[in-house]
MARBASE-865208 format. One record per residue (C-alpha): residue in one letter; x, y, z. Coordinates in steps of 0.05 Angstrom, whole numbers, padded with zeros to 5 digits, always signed. Each point is the difference from the previous one (the first is absolute). Layout:
BEGIN
AXYZ;...
***
This chain:
BEGIN
M+02517+01452+03250;N+00047-00029-00052;Q-00006-00074+00018;E+00061-00021-00042;I+00046+00049+00036;W-00030-00018+00067;K+00012-00075-00011;K+00073+00012-00020;L+00012+00042+00062;K-00036-00051+00043;S+00053-00052-00018;A+00059+00048-00001;S+00058-00019+00045;E+00038+00047+00045;L+00055+00043-00030;S+00065+00012+00038;P+00020+00074-00010;D+00076-00009-00001;V-00004-00061-00046;H-00046+00037-00047;D+00039+00065-00010;G+00061+00037+00026;S-00035+00068+00007;Y-00032-00022+00066;E+00068-00007+00033;L+00025+00065-00032;V-00058+00042+00026;R+00006-00028+00071;T+00074+00014+00000;I-00004+00072-00025;V-00056+00018+00049;S+00041-00031+00058;A+00060+00042-00021;Y-00037+00063+00021;R-00004-00019+00074;D+00059+00044+00019;V-00011+00057-00049;D-00020+00068+00026;E-00070+00011-00028;A+00013+00075-00006;V+00045-00011-00061;L-00048-00044-00038;D-00029+00025-00066;Y-00029-00027-00066;H+00066-00035-00018;D-00012-00048+00058;L-00072-00013-00019;N+00023-00011-00072;A+00049-00053+00021;I-00050-00041+00041;Y-00052+00003-00055;L+00049-00017-00056;M+00025-00062+00036;C-00069-00029-00015;I+00003+00013-00074;G+00021-00055-00048;T+00070+00005-00028;W-00028-00007-00070;R-00027+00070+00011;H+00050+00028+00052;S+00067-00035-00009;Y+00048-00025+00052;D+00046+00059-00015;K-00057+00049+00011;K-00015-00033+00067;H+00073+00012+00020;E-00008+00073-00020;A-00064+00007+00040;V+00033-00028+00062;H+00059+00047-00006;A-00046+00060-00006;T-00030-00013+00069;H+00020+00026+00069;L+00020-00069+00024;P+00069-00009+00031;E+00055-00023-00048;E+00004-00067+00037;R-00074-00014-00013;K+00007+00022-00073;Q+00057-00050-00010;E-00041-00055+00033;L-00057+00014-00049;D+00048+00001-00058;H+00024-00070+00019;L-00071-00024+00009;I-00022+00026-00069;D+00059-00034-00033;D-00015-00064+00038;L-00073+00001-00019;R+00019+00009-00072;S+00047-00060+00002;R-00055-00042+00032;A-00051+00022-00052;E+00047-00016-00057;A+00012-00069+00031;G-00075-00012+00000;A-00010+00003+00075;Y-00067+00035-00004;K-00065-00027-00028;N-00024+00068-00024;Q+00038+00002-00066;E-00055+00016-00050;K+00034+00066-00016;A+00068-00031-00015;V+00031+00025-00064;S+00052-00037-00041;G+00019-00045+00058;T+00017+00056+00048;G-00034-00004+00069;H-00044+00055+00028;I-00031+00015+00066;G-00061+00042+00014;M-00074-00012-00013;F-00026+00069-00019;G+00006+00053-00053;T-00009+00074+00010;G-00024+00063-00034;F+00049+00046+00036;Y+00069-00002+00033;S+00004+00058+00048;F-00041+00033+00055;Q+00036+00066-00012;N-00050+00058+00001;K-00055-00050+00018;T+00011-00010+00074;D+00024+00039+00061;P+00050-00014+00056;K-00053-00017+00052;S-00033-00051-00045;V+00067-00032-00014;R+00018-00004+00075;D-00068-00028+00018;F+00001-00053-00054;I+00070-00026+00016;Q-00014-00001+00075;M-00064-00038-00014;C+00038-00052-00040;L+00051-00008+00057;D-00056-00011+00050;L-00035-00050-00046;L+00064-00039-00009;D-00001-00021+00073;M-00075-00015+00003;T-00033-00068-00009;D-00074+00013+00013;G-00040+00019-00061;G-00050+00043+00037;E+00054+00040+00034;M+00035+00011-00066;F-00064+00025-00032;Q-00010+00048+00058;R+00072+00027-00005;A-00002+00009-00075;G-00068+00034+00004;L+00030+00057+00040;V+00046+00019-00058;L-00039-00019-00062;T-00050+00057+00001;K-00022+00058-00044;S+00055+00043+00031;F+00055-00045-00026;H+00033+00029-00063;G+00032-00038-00057;M-00033-00068-00001;Q-00066-00033-00014;A-00020-00072+00014;A+00038-00029-00059;A+00070+00022+00021;A-00012-00009+00075;S-00028-00070-00008;V+00061-00022-00041;V+00048+00021+00055;L-00042-00028+00057;H-00011-00066-00036;C+00075-00010-00010;L+00010+00017+00074;K-00057-00043+00027;P-00026-00045-00057;L-00048-00040+00045;T-00034+00063+00026;F-00004+00052-00056;P-00031-00016-00068;V+00021+00037-00062;I-00054+00046-00029;N+00036+00019-00063;S-00022-00016-00072;N+00073-00007-00020;V-00006-00071+00028;G-00044-00018-00059;S-00073+00015+00016;E-00038+00050+00042;D-00061-00046+00001;I+00027-00060+00039;F-00037+00024+00062;A-00064+00014-00039;A+00007-00069-00032;L+00000-00030+00070;G-00059+00043+00022;I+00040+00043+00049;Q-00031+00070+00000;L+00056+00050+00010;E-00010+00074+00015;A+00037+00051-00043;R+00054-00052-00012;G+00052+00049-00027;K-00002+00048+00058;L+00052-00003+00056;E-00049+00017+00056;T-00044-00061-00016;Y+00057-00050-00009;I+00001-00027+00071;E-00075-00010+00003;N+00004-00036-00067;C+00056-00043+00028;R-00046-00023+00056;K-00054-00020-00050;I+00050-00039-00043;K+00030-00035+00062;A-00069-00020+00024;F-00017-00031-00068;R+00067-00035-00005;D-00002-00030+00069;A-00072-00025-00010;N+00012-00033-00068;F+00073-00017-00013;S+00058-00034+00035;F+00057+00043-00027;K+00024+00063+00036;N+00048+00034-00048;Y-00040+00049-00041;R+00047-00010-00058;V-00043-00060-00018;L-00056+00050-00015;D+00046+00040-00044;M+00017-00059-00043;A-00074-00017-00007;A-00010+00073-00021;W+00049-00010-00057;A-00039-00060-00025;L-00064+00041+00003;G+00033+00060-00033;K+00017-00040-00062;E-00075-00006-00014;Q-00016+00072+00020;N-00013+00063-00040;A+00068+00033-00009;T-00029+00070+00004;K-00032-00015+00068;R+00067-00025+00025;L+00033+00066-00021;L-00057+00038+00033;A+00015-00033+00066;Q+00075+00015-00006;Y-00016+00071-00019;K-00043+00010+00062;E+00053-00029+00045;N+00053+00048-00027;L-00043+00063-00001;D+00037+00034+00057;A+00066-00006-00036;W-00027+00008-00070;I-00050+00057+00000;P+00047+00054+00028;E+00046-00012-00059;E-00056+00001-00052;I-00049+00051+00027;Y+00031+00054-00046;K-00043-00030-00056;W-00065+00018+00035;R+00029+00070+00013;A+00022+00008-00072;V-00071-00013-00025;K-00030+00048+00052;C+00050+00054-00021;F-00020-00007-00073;Q-00074+00000+00016;D+00007+00062+00043;H+00039+00041-00051;W-00023-00022-00069;N-00037+00054-00038;P+00004-00004-00077;D-00027+00071-00005;A+00053+00031+00045;H+00029+00065-00025;D+00071-00022+00015;F-00005-00071-00026;A+00074-00016+00008;Q+00001+00018+00074;M-00065-00038+00011;L+00030-00062-00032;K+00063+00005+00044;D-00043+00006+00062;S-00043-00059-00021;L+00060-00046-00011;R+00042+00025+00059;Q-00007-00064+00042;S+00004-00051-00056;R+00071-00022+00018;N+00020-00065-00036;L-00069-00010-00028;L+00024+00045-00057;D+00075+00016+00005;H+00045-00060+00011;G+00072-00015-00018;R+00020+00046-00056;A-00071+00007-00025;Y-00029+00069+00014;P-00071+00001-00028;K-00025+00050+00052;K+00057+00048-00014;M-00010-00005-00075;I-00075+00009+00000;T+00003+00060+00047;N+00055+00031-00043;F-00044-00010-00061;A-00058+00032+00037;E+00042+00062+00013;A+00020+00004-00074;E-00069-00016-00030;P-00053+00001+00055;E-00059-00003-00048;T+00028-00060-00037;V+00012-00039+00064;R-00067+00022+00029;Q-00035-00029-00062;M+00042-00064+00004;F-00026-00013+00070;R-00071+00018-00018;N+00002-00050-00058;L+00032-00052+00045;F-00053+00007+00054;S-00057+00000-00050;E-00033-00069+00006;D-00035+00002-00068;R+00060-00030-00037;P+00033-00069+00007;L+00055-00003+00052;T+00057-00021-00045;E-00018+00055-00049;R+00004+00052+00055;L+00067-00026+00025;S+00028+00000-00071;A-00025+00071-00014;F+00032+00027+00064;S+00067-00033-00017;L-00002+00028-00071;E-00013+00070+00026;A+00059-00008+00047;D+00043-00020-00060;G-00017+00067-00032;L+00014+00039+00064;L+00068-00033+00006;T+00017+00018-00072;R-00019+00072+00011;H+00031+00010+00069;K+00063-00042+00000;T+00052+00043+00034;K+00060-00045-00009;A+00020-00059-00043;S-00002-00049+00058;M-00075+00011+00008;K-00024-00061-00038;R-00062-00021+00039;H-00061+00032+00032;Y-00013-00061+00044;Q-00075+00003-00010;S-00006-00076-00003;D-00064-00040+00005;R+00016-00011+00074;T+00007+00075+00012;I-00062+00020-00039;Y-00040-00054+00034;T+00023+00028+00067;Y-00029+00068-00020;L-00066-00036-00014;F+00003-00034+00068;F+00012+00066+00035;A-00061+00030-00035;Y-00045-00061+00007;P+00025-00044+00058;D-00068-00033+00004;R+00006-00027-00072;Y+00073-00014-00014;Y+00062-00031+00034;L+00074+00016+00003;Y+00022-00041-00059;Q+00071-00025-00006;F+00021-00058-00044;R+00048-00027+00053;K-00057-00003+00051;L-00045-00037-00050;R+00055-00050-00015;D+00023-00015+00071;F-00069-00001+00033;A-00027-00047-00054;A+00059-00046+00013;E-00011+00002+00075;I-00073-00021-00004;E+00014-00047-00059;Y-00047+00041-00045;D+00002-00023-00072;L+00033+00059-00034;D+00028+00007-00071;C+00025+00070-00011;K+00063+00036-00024;T+00032+00066+00017;G-00031+00058-00038;E-00065-00032-00023;P-00061+00047+00005;Q-00042-00059+00023;N+00040-00004+00065;I-00039+00058+00030;Y-00067-00035-00011;T+00030-00065+00029;Y+00022+00038+00062;M-00069+00031+00009;E-00032-00069-00007;L+00047-00031+00051;A-00008+00059+00048;A-00076-00007-00004;Q+00005-00073+00022;V+00045+00019+00058;R-00048+00056+00020;N-00056-00050+00005;E+00040-00038+00052;V+00017+00064+00037;R-00073+00020+00004;Q-00016-00065+00035;D+00048+00015+00057;P-00031+00055+00043;E+00053-00010+00053;L+00055+00020-00049;I-00040+00060-00025;Q-00010+00025+00071;Q+00073-00009+00018;V+00024+00039-00060;T-00053+00054+00004;S+00017+00013+00073;R+00071+00017-00020;L-00021+00054-00051;D+00000+00071+00028;D-00027+00064-00031;T+00060+00006-00046;C-00018-00066-00034;Y-00049-00018-00055;Q-00054-00041+00034;D-00006-00052-00057;E-00072-00019+00008;Q+00002-00045-00062;L+00062-00035+00026;H+00040+00008-00064;L+00062+00027+00034;L-00003-00054+00055;T-00006-00053-00055;D+00059+00029-00037;D+00042+00002+00064;L-00017-00073+00013;I+00024-00017-00070;Y+00066+00036+00013;F+00007-00037+00066;G-00009-00066-00037;C+00055+00021-00048;Q+00048+00010+00058;I-00019-00069+00028;H+00014-00030-00068;R+00068+00033-00005;G+00018-00032+00067;K+00000-00068-00033;Y+00061+00017-00042;W+00073-00005+00019;P+00035+00041+00024;A-00052+00035+00044;I+00002+00076-00004;S+00015+00002+00075;D+00061-00046-00010;Y+00033+00031-00061;D-00003+00066-00036;P+00053+00018-00052;G-00015+00074+00014;I-00006+00018-00074;T-00055+00052-00013;T-00042+00009-00062;E+00043+00060-00018;D+00063-00042+00007;W-00029-00054-00044;Q-00018+00049-00055;E+00073+00023-00002;L+00026-00071+00001;L-00047-00023-00056;Q+00025+00056-00045;N+00074-00016+00013;R+00020-00048-00055;D+00063-00020+00037;I-00046-00030+00053;C-00066-00017-00034;T+00013-00024-00071;R-00055+00005-00051;E-00010-00075+00005;C-00009+00004+00076;E-00048+00059-00007;E-00040-00040-00051;I-00005-00059+00048;L-00024+00045+00057;E-00052+00031-00046;Q-00023-00070-00021;I-00010-00019+00073;Y-00036+00067+00010;A-00045-00015-00060;L-00018-00068+00031;G-00027+00034+00062;G+00065+00010+00038;E+00013-00073+00015;A+00025-00060-00040;T+00044-00062+00002;C+00059-00006-00048;T-00036-00058-00033;Q-00061+00045-00013;L+00045+00053-00031;S+00034-00051-00044;A-00066-00028-00025;R-00028+00069-00014;Y+00060+00037-00029;G+00051-00053-00021;N+00071-00013+00026;T+00014-00051+00054;P-00022+00006+00073;S+00074+00004+00020;Y+00008+00060-00046;Y-00050+00039+00042;N+00027-00027+00066;M+00072+00018-00014;S-00015+00067-00033;L-00039+00024+00060;I+00049-00026+00051;Q+00056+00037-00037;L-00042+00063+00000;A-00010-00007+00075;K+00076-00007+00009;R+00012+00064-00041;V-00053+00037+00041;H+00034-00024+00064;A+00068+00023-00025;Q-00028+00069-00017;T-00042+00011+00063;N+00035-00043+00052;C-00069-00021+00023;P-00005-00057+00051;L-00010-00072-00022;A-00054-00047+00023;Q+00021-00063+00037;T-00034-00067+00006;E-00008-00034+00067;D+00065-00038-00011;G+00039+00065-00014;E+00003-00005-00076;Q-00003+00067-00034;K-00050+00011-00056;W+00004+00053-00055;W-00068-00003-00032;P-00039+00029+00060;I+00030+00068-00019;L-00050-00002-00057;F-00055-00047+00023;I-00035-00036+00056;G-00015-00072-00016;R-00038-00064+00017;T-00005-00071-00023;A-00042-00005-00064;L-00073-00015+00013;Q-00034-00063-00023;G-00014+00007-00074;Q+00052+00055-00009;S+00056-00023-00046;G+00070+00005+00029;T+00029-00010+00069;Y+00006+00069+00032;S-00039+00064-00013;W+00031+00069+00003;K-00042+00062+00016;L+00026+00070-00014;R+00014+00042+00061;D-00049+00058+00005;E+00053+00053-00011;L+00027-00035-00062;E-00070-00010-00027;D-00016+00074+00009;A+00065+00019-00035;L-00018-00045-00059;E-00069+00032-00004;F+00029+00070-00002;L+00060-00011-00045;P+00005+00059-00048;Q-00025-00014-00070;K+00056-00020-00046;E+00019+00049-00054;V+00013-00046-00058;N+00034+00031-00060;N+00001-00065-00038;P-00071-00028-00011;M+00028-00071+00003;P-00015-00023+00072;F+00059-00049+00001;A+00064-00014-00038;K-00008-00016-00074;N+00051-00056+00007;T-00028-00044+00055;I+00023-00069+00019;L-00045-00044+00042;Y+00041-00055+00032;G-00013-00060+00044;P-00005-00076-00004;P-00054-00034-00041;G-00071+00008+00026;T+00009+00068+00034;G-00045+00039-00048;K+00049+00032-00049;T-00041-00015-00062;Y-00064+00016+00037;Q+00027+00069+00018;T+00024+00017-00070;V-00073+00006-00020;N-00010+00053+00054;Y+00063+00038-00019;A-00017+00001-00074;V-00071+00025+00010;A+00024+00052+00051;I+00051+00028-00049;I-00049+00005-00058;E-00056+00030+00042;E+00047+00046+00038;K-00025-00027+00067;S+00038-00017+00063;L+00016-00073+00010;K-00041+00000+00064;E-00062+00023-00037;V+00004-00056-00050;Q+00017-00053+00052;A-00061+00020+00039;E-00046-00016-00059;N-00030-00067-00017;H+00056-00037-00035;E-00045-00031-00052;E-00021+00069-00023;V+00072+00023-00003;L+00017-00063-00040;K-00054+00015-00052;R+00029+00069-00012;Y+00070-00029-00003;R-00021-00049-00055;Q-00033+00056-00039;Y+00063+00042+00004;R+00040-00059-00026;Q-00048-00008-00057;D+00007+00074-00016;G+00076-00008-00002;R+00014+00041+00062;I+00028-00058+00041;E+00049-00053-00023;F+00012-00062+00042;T+00057-00049-00010;T+00030-00058+00039;F+00076-00009+00003;H+00034-00067+00002;Q+00071-00027-00005;S+00003+00002-00076;F-00023+00073-00004;G+00058+00041-00028;Y+00016+00070-00024;E-00026-00016-00070;D-00068-00019+00029;F-00004+00059+00046;M+00032+00058-00039;E+00017-00017-00073;G+00038-00051-00039;I+00011-00033-00068;R-00052-00052-00015;P-00009-00048-00059;V-00057+00011-00049;F-00022-00063-00037;A-00026-00002-00072;E-00070-00018+00021;D-00002+00062+00043;R+00013+00046-00059;E-00043+00019-00059;E+00052-00023-00050;N+00017-00074+00006;S+00074-00002-00017;G+00015-00062+00041;D+00055+00038+00038;V+00008+00019+00072;S+00013+00073+00013;Y+00013+00041+00064;E-00029+00064+00026;I+00008+00044+00062;A-00062-00010+00043;D-00023+00038+00061;G-00005-00038+00066;V-00061+00002+00045;F+00025+00059+00042;K+00021+00043-00060;K-00067-00013-00033;F-00035+00022+00062;C+00043+00063+00005;A-00016+00017-00073;T-00074-00009+00015;A+00004+00043+00062;Q+00041+00057-00031;P-00057+00038-00034;P-00056+00029+00044;A-00053-00050+00019;V-00069+00017-00028;D-00062-00030+00030;P-00054+00000-00055;N-00054+00006+00054;Q+00033+00064+00027;N+00017+00032-00067;P-00052+00050-00025;Y+00052+00043-00036;G+00018-00048-00056;F+00071-00021+00022;S+00029-00055-00042;E+00017-00066+00035;S+00074+00020+00001;P+00002+00075-00007;T+00063+00040-00009;I+00003+00065+00040;W+00027+00060-00038;K+00023+00066+00028;V-00005+00064-00040;S+00018+00072+00014;L-00045+00049-00036;A+00053+00051-00021;S+00026+00004+00071;T-00024-00006+00072;G-00050+00049+00028;D-00051+00041-00039;N+00016+00017-00073;P-00038+00011-00067;V+00014-00071-00026;R-00028-00031+00064;A-00062+00045-00004;Y-00011-00020-00073;C+00008-00075+00013;M-00047+00002+00059;K-00052+00036-00041;H+00004-00045-00061;G+00016-00067+00033;C+00065-00012-00037;I+00075-00007+00013;R+00057+00043-00028;I+00070-00027+00013;G+00043+00051-00038;W+00050-00007-00059;D-00042+00046-00043;E+00062+00008-00043;Y-00016-00066-00035;G-00068+00023-00026;E-00067-00035+00005;T+00022-00068-00027;I+00058-00048+00017;T+00032-00040-00056;D+00046-00060+00001;D+00058+00041-00028;M-00009+00057+00050;D+00064+00034+00021;Y-00007+00010+00075;H+00048+00059+00001;V-00026+00027+00067;G-00010-00067+00034;G-00064-00033+00023;K+00004-00062-00043;T-00011-00049+00058;V-00056+00040+00031;L-00037+00012-00065;N+00005-00072-00023;A-00024-00025+00068;F-00058+00048-00003;L-00019-00018-00072;S+00017-00074-00002;R-00003-00030+00070;M-00058+00037+00033;Q-00061-00045-00001;P-00075+00008+00012;G-00013-00010+00075;D+00067+00030+00021;I+00001+00054+00054;I+00029+00069-00011;L+00017+00045+00058;S+00009+00075-00009;C+00053+00026+00049;Y-00016+00067+00031;T+00062-00001+00046;A+00055-00050+00015;H-00045-00033+00051;S-00072+00012-00023;I-00045-00012-00059;D-00058+00042-00025;A-00033-00046-00051;T-00004-00072-00023;H-00025-00030-00065;I-00012-00069-00027;T+00026-00007-00071;D-00048-00022-00055;E-00016+00045-00059;M+00060+00043+00018;R+00043-00059-00017;R-00040-00015-00064;K+00011+00071-00025;A+00074-00006+00013;A+00001-00064-00041;L-00035+00035-00058;N+00054+00054+00000;I+00054-00054-00003;D-00036-00034-00059;Q-00005+00067-00035;G+00074+00013+00008;I+00022-00068-00023;A-00049-00014-00057;K-00004+00072-00024;A-00075-00012-00006;E-00063+00025+00031;V-00031-00052+00046;Q-00073+00006+00017;L-00037-00028+00060;E-00065-00039-00009;P-00059+00048+00004;E-00028-00033+00063;R+00067+00005+00035;Q+00007+00073-00020;A-00067+00014+00032;D+00021-00037+00063;I+00063+00042+00004;E-00037+00065-00008;R-00050-00021+00054;E+00057-00022+00048;Q+00037+00065-00012;Q-00062+00039+00019;T-00012-00040+00064;F+00071-00010+00025;V+00015+00032+00067;P+00070-00008+00028;I+00010-00020+00073;E+00024+00065+00028;L+00028+00011+00070;P+00001+00068+00035;R+00060+00045-00009;R+00046+00000+00061;R+00028+00062+00034;P+00073+00004+00018;G+00012-00030+00069;A-00063-00044-00005;G+00038-00065-00013;C-00019-00048-00055;V-00047-00059-00009;S+00010-00058-00047;R-00035-00066-00011;L+00043-00062+00009;N-00052-00051-00021;E-00075-00007-00004;H-00005-00007+00075;L+00055+00045+00026;W+00016+00075-00002;E+00064+00032+00025;G+00007+00070+00029;R+00069+00030+00004;Y+00027+00062+00035;S+00073+00020+00001;P+00011+00063+00042;V+00068+00033+00010;W+00021-00008+00073;P+00043+00048+00040;D+00061-00042-00019;G-00011+00022-00072;K-00018-00070-00024;K-00065-00026-00029;H-00033-00054+00042;P-00052-00039-00041;H-00061-00028+00037;N-00054-00044-00029;V-00071-00020+00016;Y-00043-00053-00033;A-00075-00009-00009;H-00050-00040-00041;T-00034+00061-00032;W+00024+00067-00027;E-00044+00038+00049;E+00026-00039+00060;C+00071+00010-00023;E-00011+00075-00006;E-00026+00003+00071;K+00059-00040+00027;L+00048+00044-00039;K-00030+00063+00031;E+00010-00029+00070;L+00072-00019-00017;I+00016+00070-00027;L-00029+00032+00063;E+00040-00046+00045;M+00065+00012-00038;K-00009+00076+00000;M-00012-00001+00075;E+00062-00044+00011;I+00043+00046-00044;A-00026+00061+00037;A+00018-00032+00066;L+00070-00018-00023;R+00012+00072-00023;
***
C-alpha cells in the first residue's frame, strides 16, 4: 500500500457534489427528463446525450452539449429546460461558483470532470441496450440504498450489454450517484490508485465485473476513510498519476476504450493478413498478385491525394520484372535499412520518368512512410507502421525527449526504438493482450510478437495528445480536405509565396511552432508570422465559405482554419503554439515539385526589413551563401550558423561578396560614382596641386567585379583566367561543313575574311568589313579566355581555352606590322608542337532535328530547350534545367515526349 496516498485520504474531508462541479446537477436533470419519454423511440442519440453531459466542456463545449440535447427524443419543453440549465451552469462556472476549476482556460469557466476518447455510440450499441441503460438510470435516481443500487445496476451491466465498458458506464453512474459509484477510468489520472491502496480488482476494465469491483472499493472506503464522495479518490489518482509511467497510463486508457476503438482500427490487422495470404514474389502475374496483396491497405498507403498503391501497381503492370526486383531488394535483410529505402525510391523515380502519361504526374508517392509500410506488411514481427506524425505526437504525449525534423532518415530508427520501449510495457500486461487477441477473428493477422498492437497503442496516444489542443476535432472542423488544401496552396491569389514559405517552415519544424520560434529561426518579427497567417486564413474563408471557430464567449477565430493550438509549454519560447491541421500537413507533404526556370531561389533584389535587433544582418549571411552555392534558403538556415559564417567570410575574401553599411551621409557619389579630389601625395608626381577624377562608388565597383564570370581556382581544371572573356565563333556557318571538320581535326579556329590574306597590317583596307571582329580576335583575346563554337542558334559543339592560339595570332600581327620574321624560343616551339599533338576539343554530340538543344549556362547549370510548333501555328518554347549535361538530356527527352503527347491530344 502507498502509505503517503493512504495518509492523505485518511485526512481528506467530505466533498459536496454540487459545490464541486456543475456536471452532477446536469446529469441528474437530463436523466430525470426521460421519465415521460416512450422508451420505444430511444436510440443512440439519447445515450450520447446522457454520456456527453458528463464530459468536461474543455473537451465537449457548451454549444456541443446544446446540440447533443436537441438530437435526443426528449420533448421540446424538456430540451428548453436543459438549454436554460446549461447556460446557467456556464454562468455559475464563469463566476467561480465551482471548486473544480483546474481545467479553466483563459479565465473562462468550465464544468465536467472527465475527458473522453469517443463522442458517439452510433454503430456501437443497440436499441435494447439504450433502453435498459436509461431505465436503469431512472430507477437509480430514486434509490438511496447502496446495496439495492448495486443489485439494480448489476442486472443491466452484463456481457450482453453493447456499447460500453466500465470506463464510460462508471462516469455516468458516478455523476448520477457520486456516493455510491466510483469511477474506474484512467482518464481521471491514474489507473493504479486502487492498486496503490491494496484493493485487488478483477478485470477492472470490463463492464460485467464493474459492480463486484464497486463492492470491494466501497468496503475498503467504509473501513478506512470518512469521506463518501468517490471524487476524492479521483483527485488522489491525479496526484499519483503525475509520478506514474505515462505509457502505463495510456495502456489503461486504451483498454478502457477497446470496445469503441478496435472496431474502427481492426482493418490494420486485416490488411496485414491480406498481404501475408497473397504475397508471392515468384507469381507469374506479378502485377495482379501485388494488387491482391495490397487490396485491404486502405489509408495505410493511399491517403489524401497521395496514391502510392495505385502508382506502384501501375508500374508493376508496365514493368513487372523491375517492380518484382524492387520488392525483392527491399525485403532482402542483408543491406542496411536506409540503403534499401533509398534504392526503392530511386527505382520509382526511373519508373515515373519512363511511364509518365501526363504532365501533371509529378510524383510516384513512394515515400519512406509508404516503403516502410511494405516492409511491415512483409515482416510484421520485425517492423512497425512508421509515420512521422505518430512519432512526434506520441513522444509529446509521454514527454519522451525527442529531437527530430521532418524528412530525416534517422526518424525511422527513432520510431523503432520508441516502439520497442512501448512493446516492453505491452508485454507486461497479459490482460490487455488477451482482450485484444479475443477480438481478432480468422480474417486478422494474429500478431504474436505484438508489433501491431504496440503500433495501435502509439496511434491511440497520438489521438489523446491531439485532444489537448483547441479547438477539439469534435467541436470544430473547417471541412477542408487535403485535396482542397492542395488547390488552395497553389492559388497565388489566396496563398502568397510568403505564406507558403511560412507554412513550409512550420512543416520543417515538425508541424508545430510558436511565432516567436519562427522569428528566432527564420528572421522577421513574431507579428509578421501572426498577421500573415491570419490573413491567409481569412482569404481561405472567403474562398471556401468554411465555418469559423468560436471561443466560449462567442468570439470568432480565424487561425483554427489552418491550425489547432495550445498554450506554449514550459521552456518553449513564445506564448501560443500552432499545430498544422492533418489535412493541411498532408497537402504540404505532397505539394508538386516546383519547376524553377530561374536557378535563383528568390528575388535578386531582396530587402529585409524590421526594427533593430530582428536579425536582418544575421540573415544576410544566409542569403549570400545560398545565392552563391545555389541552395534554398531553408537548406542554409538549417545548417550550423558558424559553419555558414566561415564560408561567408571566405567568399568575401575571394571577392564574391561585398558588404557595406549605409548611414545619413552616404550619397550617390559614395554608392554609384562621383567626382573626388586627388591630392598630390596620392599621385606619383608631386605637383603640389589638387586634381579631380571620376571615381566609382561601392555599388558600381561591386557590379564591375561581378560582371565577368566568377572563376573558383579550386574548381578550374581547364585553365580559365581569373576574369575570362567568353567568345562566340561560327565555323563557316551553323551545322556540318568542311571548315568545321578541319578545325575540329586540327584544333584551330577559322573566322573568315580570307580576302585579306594570311596577315593583317595596320594600314589594312577593310573593304569587305570585319575590322571590329578581326581586331577583337587578334588584339583583345587573351590566354585563359573561353571560345564557344556554335553549332546552331541554341547549341554549341566545342569549347576551347585560348593559350598558344592567341600567341600565334600575336605573332601574325607582329609580322604584319614590323615586316619581319619573328621566331619563338626553341623551348616554347617544342611546347606548342607537343600541345598541338595532344589537344582534344570538347565535342558534344550532333543533334537531330526535333531533338531540342542543350547549352551550358554556368559551371553548375545546363539548360535544355524545346520549341515545338503548336496547332495554333506558333512556337511555344519550353525549358528544363539540370546540374549535368547527362541529366539535362534526360529531362529534355521527358519534356519532348510530354509536349508531343499534348500536341497530339490538341489535334
